[in-house]
C-alpha positions as CSV (number, residue, x, y, z in Angstrom):
1,M,-24.7,-14.9,9.6
2,D,-24.6,-12.1,7.0
3,A,-21.1,-11.1,5.8
4,L,-20.1,-7.9,7.5
5,F,-17.3,-6.9,5.2
6,P,-17.2,-6.3,1.5
7,P,-15.3,-8.6,-0.9
8,P,-11.5,-8.3,-1.2
9,P,-9.4,-6.2,-0.9
10,A,-11.1,-5.0,2.3
11,L,-11.9,-8.5,3.7
12,E,-8.4,-9.8,2.8
13,A,-6.8,-6.8,4.4
14,F,-8.5,-7.6,7.8
15,G,-7.4,-11.2,7.5
16,A,-7.7,-13.2,10.7
17,Q,-8.5,-10.0,12.6
18,A,-11.9,-9.8,10.9
19,A,-13.1,-12.7,13.1
20,R,-12.2,-10.8,16.3
21,L,-14.0,-7.7,15.0
22,V,-17.1,-9.8,14.2
23,K,-17.1,-11.3,17.7
24,A,-16.8,-7.8,19.2
25,L,-19.8,-6.7,17.1
26,E,-21.8,-9.8,18.1
27,R,-21.2,-9.0,21.8
28,N,-21.6,-5.3,21.4
29,R,-18.1,-4.9,22.8
30,L,-16.4,-2.6,20.2
31,S,-13.7,-0.4,21.7
32,P,-14.4,3.3,21.6
33,A,-11.4,3.9,19.3
34,Y,-9.4,1.8,16.8
35,L,-6.2,2.7,15.1
36,I,-6.2,0.9,11.7
37,E,-2.6,1.0,10.5
38,G,-0.7,-0.3,7.5
39,G,1.3,0.7,4.5
40,D,-1.5,1.5,2.0
41,A,-3.9,4.4,2.7
42,D,-6.5,3.1,0.2
43,T,-6.6,-0.3,1.9
44,L,-7.0,1.3,5.3
45,L,-9.8,3.5,4.2
46,A,-11.7,0.6,2.5
47,A,-11.3,-1.5,5.6
48,A,-12.4,1.4,7.9
49,R,-15.5,2.1,5.8
50,A,-16.4,-1.6,5.9
51,L,-16.1,-1.7,9.7
52,A,-18.0,1.6,10.1
53,A,-20.9,0.3,7.9
54,A,-21.1,-2.9,10.1
55,A,-20.8,-0.9,13.3
56,V,-23.5,1.7,12.6
57,T,-26.1,-0.9,11.5
58,G,-25.4,-3.1,14.5
59,A,-24.9,-6.3,12.6
60,P,-24.9,-8.9,13.9
61,P,-27.2,-9.5,15.7
62,G,-29.4,-6.6,14.7
63,P,-31.0,-6.0,11.3
64,R,-28.5,-5.2,8.7
65,D,-28.8,-2.4,6.1
66,P,-27.7,-4.1,2.9
67,G,-26.9,-0.7,1.3
68,A,-24.9,0.7,4.2
69,E,-21.5,-0.1,2.7
70,G,-22.3,1.7,-0.5
71,R,-23.7,4.7,1.3
72,V,-20.6,4.9,3.6
73,A,-18.3,4.7,0.6
74,R,-20.2,7.6,-1.1
75,G,-20.3,9.7,2.0
76,T,-24.1,9.7,2.2
77,H,-24.7,7.7,5.4
78,P,-25.8,10.2,8.2
79,D,-24.1,8.2,11.0
80,V,-20.7,7.9,9.4
81,H,-18.5,11.1,9.5
82,E,-15.3,11.1,7.5
83,L,-12.6,13.7,8.0
84,T,-9.4,14.1,6.0
85,R,-7.0,17.0,5.3
86,D,-8.8,20.2,4.6
87,K,-5.5,22.0,4.1
88,Q,-2.4,20.9,2.1
89,T,-0.8,18.9,4.9
90,V,-3.0,19.0,8.0
91,I,-6.5,18.4,9.4
92,S,-7.2,21.8,10.8
93,V,-8.4,22.4,14.4
94,A,-11.5,24.1,12.9
95,A,-12.5,21.1,10.8
96,L,-11.9,18.6,13.6
97,T,-13.8,20.7,16.1
98,E,-16.8,20.8,13.7
99,V,-16.8,17.0,13.5
100,L,-16.3,16.5,17.2
101,E,-19.4,18.6,18.0
102,R,-21.4,15.7,16.6
103,V,-20.1,13.2,19.2
104,G,-22.9,13.6,21.6
105,V,-25.6,13.6,19.0
106,T,-28.0,10.6,18.9
107,P,-27.5,8.5,15.7
108,L,-30.1,9.2,13.0
109,E,-30.5,5.7,11.6
110,G,-28.1,3.2,13.2
111,V,-27.2,2.0,16.7
112,R,-24.0,4.2,16.8
113,Q,-22.1,6.9,15.0
114,A,-18.6,6.2,13.5
115,F,-16.0,8.9,13.0
116,V,-13.3,8.0,10.4
117,I,-10.2,10.3,10.6
118,H,-7.4,9.9,8.0
119,P,-4.6,10.3,8.1
120,A,-4.7,10.5,11.9
121,E,-1.1,11.9,12.1
122,A,-2.3,15.0,10.1
123,M,-4.3,16.3,13.0
124,E,-2.8,19.5,14.4
125,A,-1.6,19.4,18.0
126,Q,-4.5,21.5,19.3
127,G,-6.9,19.2,17.4
128,L,-5.3,16.1,19.0
129,A,-6.0,17.6,22.4
130,R,-9.7,18.2,21.5
131,Y,-10.0,14.6,20.1
132,L,-8.5,13.2,23.4
133,K,-10.9,15.2,25.4
134,A,-13.8,13.9,23.4
135,L,-12.5,10.3,24.0
136,E,-12.4,10.8,27.8
137,E,-16.1,9.9,28.2
138,P,-17.3,8.8,24.8
139,P,-21.0,8.0,24.5
140,A,-21.7,4.3,24.1
141,H,-23.0,5.0,20.6
142,T,-19.7,6.5,19.4
143,L,-16.9,4.8,17.5
144,F,-13.6,6.5,16.4
145,L,-11.6,4.9,13.6
146,L,-8.2,6.5,13.1
147,L,-6.2,5.5,10.1
148,S,-2.5,5.9,9.7
149,T,0.4,4.8,7.5
150,R,2.8,6.5,10.0
151,P,1.6,5.6,13.5
152,E,5.0,6.4,14.9
153,R,4.1,10.1,14.3
154,L,1.1,9.9,16.7
155,P,1.8,10.7,20.4
156,D,1.6,8.0,23.0
157,T,-1.5,9.7,24.5
158,V,-3.4,8.8,21.3
159,L,-1.8,5.3,20.8
160,S,-2.6,4.2,24.4
161,R,-6.3,5.0,24.0
162,C,-6.8,3.0,20.8
163,R,-7.1,-0.7,20.0
164,R,-4.6,-1.1,17.2
165,V,-5.3,-3.2,14.1
166,R,-2.4,-3.7,11.8
167,L,-3.3,-4.6,8.2
168,A,-0.8,-6.7,6.2
169,P,0.1,-5.8,2.6
170,L,-2.3,-7.2,0.0
171,A,-1.4,-10.2,-2.0
172,E,-0.3,-9.5,-5.6
173,G,-3.2,-11.5,-6.9
174,A,-5.8,-9.4,-5.0
175,V,-4.2,-6.1,-6.2
176,A,-4.2,-7.4,-9.8
177,D,-7.8,-8.6,-9.6
178,A,-8.8,-5.1,-8.3
179,L,-7.1,-3.4,-11.2
180,V,-8.7,-5.7,-13.7
181,A,-12.1,-5.0,-12.1
182,E,-11.5,-1.3,-12.7
183,G,-10.6,-1.8,-16.4
184,A,-6.9,-2.7,-16.5
185,A,-5.7,-5.3,-19.0
186,P,-4.8,-8.5,-17.1
187,E,-1.2,-8.6,-18.1
188,E,-0.7,-4.9,-17.3
189,A,-2.5,-5.5,-14.0
190,R,-0.2,-8.3,-13.0
191,T,2.9,-6.4,-14.0
192,I,1.9,-3.3,-11.9
193,A,0.7,-5.4,-9.0
194,G,4.1,-7.1,-8.8
195,R,5.8,-3.8,-8.3
196,A,3.3,-2.1,-6.0
197,G,4.5,-3.6,-2.8
198,G,1.1,-4.9,-1.7
199,S,-0.4,-1.4,-2.0
200,L,-3.6,-1.1,-4.0
201,G,-3.4,2.7,-3.8
202,R,0.1,2.7,-5.4
203,A,-1.0,0.2,-8.0
204,R,-4.0,2.4,-9.0
205,R,-1.9,5.5,-9.2
206,L,0.7,3.7,-11.4
207,W,-2.0,2.4,-13.7
208,R,-3.9,5.6,-14.0
209,A,-0.7,7.5,-14.7
210,G,0.2,5.1,-17.5
211,A,3.4,4.1,-15.7
212,P,4.5,1.4,-18.2
213,A,4.5,3.7,-21.2
214,L,6.0,6.6,-19.3
215,L,8.9,4.5,-17.9
216,A,9.5,2.9,-21.3
217,A,9.8,6.4,-22.9
218,L,12.1,7.6,-20.1
219,G,14.4,4.6,-20.6
220,D,14.6,4.8,-24.4
221,A,18.2,5.7,-25.1
222,E,17.3,6.7,-28.7
223,A,14.9,9.4,-27.6
224,P,16.1,13.0,-26.6
225,V,16.4,12.9,-22.8
226,V,15.3,16.4,-22.1
227,R,12.3,16.3,-24.4
228,T,11.3,12.9,-23.0
229,A,11.6,14.2,-19.4
230,E,9.5,17.2,-20.2
231,A,6.8,15.1,-21.8
232,T,6.8,12.7,-18.9
233,L,6.5,15.5,-16.4
234,A,3.6,17.1,-18.3
235,A,1.8,13.7,-18.3
236,L,2.4,13.3,-14.5
237,Q,1.2,16.8,-13.9
238,R,-2.0,16.1,-15.8
239,H,-2.6,13.0,-13.8
240,A,-1.9,14.9,-10.5
241,G,-4.4,17.6,-11.6
242,E,-7.1,15.0,-12.3
243,A,-6.4,13.3,-8.9
244,A,-6.5,16.6,-7.1
245,A,-9.8,17.6,-8.8
246,E,-11.3,14.3,-7.5
247,D,-10.4,15.6,-4.0
248,E,-12.3,18.8,-4.7
249,R,-9.2,20.7,-3.5
250,E,-7.3,21.1,-6.7
251,G,-5.2,24.1,-5.7
252,D,-4.0,22.6,-2.5
253,M,-3.5,19.0,-3.5
254,R,-2.0,19.0,-7.0
255,R,1.6,19.2,-5.8
256,Q,1.0,16.5,-3.2
257,H,-0.4,14.1,-5.8
258,L,2.6,14.8,-8.1
259,R,5.0,14.0,-5.3
260,E,3.0,10.9,-4.5
261,V,3.1,9.4,-8.0
262,L,6.8,10.3,-8.4
263,R,7.5,8.2,-5.3
264,D,5.3,5.4,-6.7
265,L,7.3,5.3,-9.9
266,I,10.6,5.3,-8.0
267,H,9.3,2.5,-5.7
268,A,8.3,0.4,-8.7
269,L,11.7,0.9,-10.3
270,C,13.4,-0.1,-7.0
271,V,11.6,-3.4,-7.1
272,D,12.9,-4.0,-10.6
273,A,16.4,-2.9,-9.6
274,R,16.4,-5.4,-6.7
275,D,15.2,-8.1,-9.1
276,A,18.0,-7.3,-11.5
277,A,20.6,-7.4,-8.7
278,C,19.4,-10.9,-7.8
279,G,19.4,-12.1,-11.4
280,R,15.6,-12.2,-11.7
281,P,13.6,-11.0,-14.8
282,V,12.8,-7.3,-14.9
283,R,10.1,-5.3,-16.7
284,W,10.7,-1.6,-16.4
285,V,14.5,-1.2,-16.3
286,A,17.0,-2.4,-18.9
287,P,18.8,-5.7,-18.0
288,R,22.1,-4.9,-16.3
289,T,24.7,-6.6,-14.2
290,P,24.1,-7.0,-10.4
291,A,26.7,-4.3,-9.6
292,A,25.0,-1.9,-12.1
293,A,21.6,-2.8,-10.6
294,L,22.8,-1.9,-7.1
295,D,24.2,1.4,-8.4
296,L,20.7,2.0,-9.9
297,L,19.0,1.2,-6.7
298,R,21.2,3.6,-4.7
299,G,20.4,6.3,-7.3
300,L,16.7,5.6,-7.0
301,E,16.8,5.8,-3.2
302,R,18.6,9.1,-3.5
303,L,15.9,10.4,-5.9
304,D,13.2,9.3,-3.5
305,L,14.8,11.3,-0.8
306,A,14.9,14.3,-3.2
307,V,11.2,14.0,-3.7
308,V,10.5,14.0,0.0
309,S,12.8,17.0,0.3
310,N,10.7,18.9,-2.2
311,V,13.4,19.1,-4.9
312,T,11.8,20.5,-8.1
313,P,9.9,17.7,-10.0
314,A,11.5,18.7,-13.3
315,V,14.9,18.0,-11.9
316,V,13.7,14.7,-10.4
317,V,12.2,13.4,-13.7
318,L,15.3,14.5,-15.7
319,S,17.5,12.6,-13.2
320,L,15.3,9.6,-13.4
321,A,15.7,9.5,-17.1
322,G,19.4,9.7,-16.7
323,L,19.5,6.8,-14.2
324,L,17.4,4.6,-16.5
325,R,19.8,5.3,-19.4
326,G,22.9,4.7,-17.4
327,S,23.8,8.3,-16.4
328,D,22.5,10.8,-13.8
329,P,22.4,14.3,-15.2
330,E,21.9,17.2,-12.8
331,A,21.3,14.7,-10.0
332,P,19.7,16.5,-7.0
333,P,21.7,16.3,-3.8
334,A,20.5,13.9,-1.1
């Protein structure tokens, strides 16, 4: 039997559930809608694209298109329709309606169409209603794949109509291997993977932002704190701009990408702070006593809340520098 899914991390993310999906494909018994949920949006998307490629080609038992996975990933497969935020925080009703109009259309190449919607919780209320109406009597050749890192934000009317597939966090080794394959040095990849919480997306962002060098500079007690914070923020803003440009929605997404990478940095430091509190080796924070490590952890959690609350990034970065050096200047309120 041909392999249906691409190599790790997508295959590893499905884990034992891959066998059940393969059996459903073999028997042509896929559910009309799946909710693929987990902590890492990148992993969810890779897994959904892999399942979509297998579903539209009908493999097994039908003939398999060996190039389907690549075409789905590039967005060029005519039977796989992918929808994400078209505004800063939501998937608009207009964008969703345009996609749903294709539900009744006969597939152009494959045995079915697949609609990948991510993040599902970003659909506006009116858009959710239209999605549910489309799902009332879905054609046999239609498959919906909803992706979510926050499934609790979806209404019960959506959850009850999906077969839910929960993806476990990736193993550190799989994350490190993926970074090395993309060009990271092995030691750097292992360090970042160990602080990414099983999230390939977070690991990629930390690597691309140059997190090790940025955090080393922020924690350097000999460097001017304000100047270092300004330089760090400028580097993060450049990274956010590049990431937003890749989304082709630079004006809308730059701030979102900046908040995302700030939270990634804070998450990585929290891992180090917990290790320090347990007496384990650390990489990105200075060695400190368990009590001081717990103080640092509490400060980092407060900063994470500040990012979520849209506190000015300049204040967050300055406060982060203070925390890493043992103080907390101008700490934003929780």
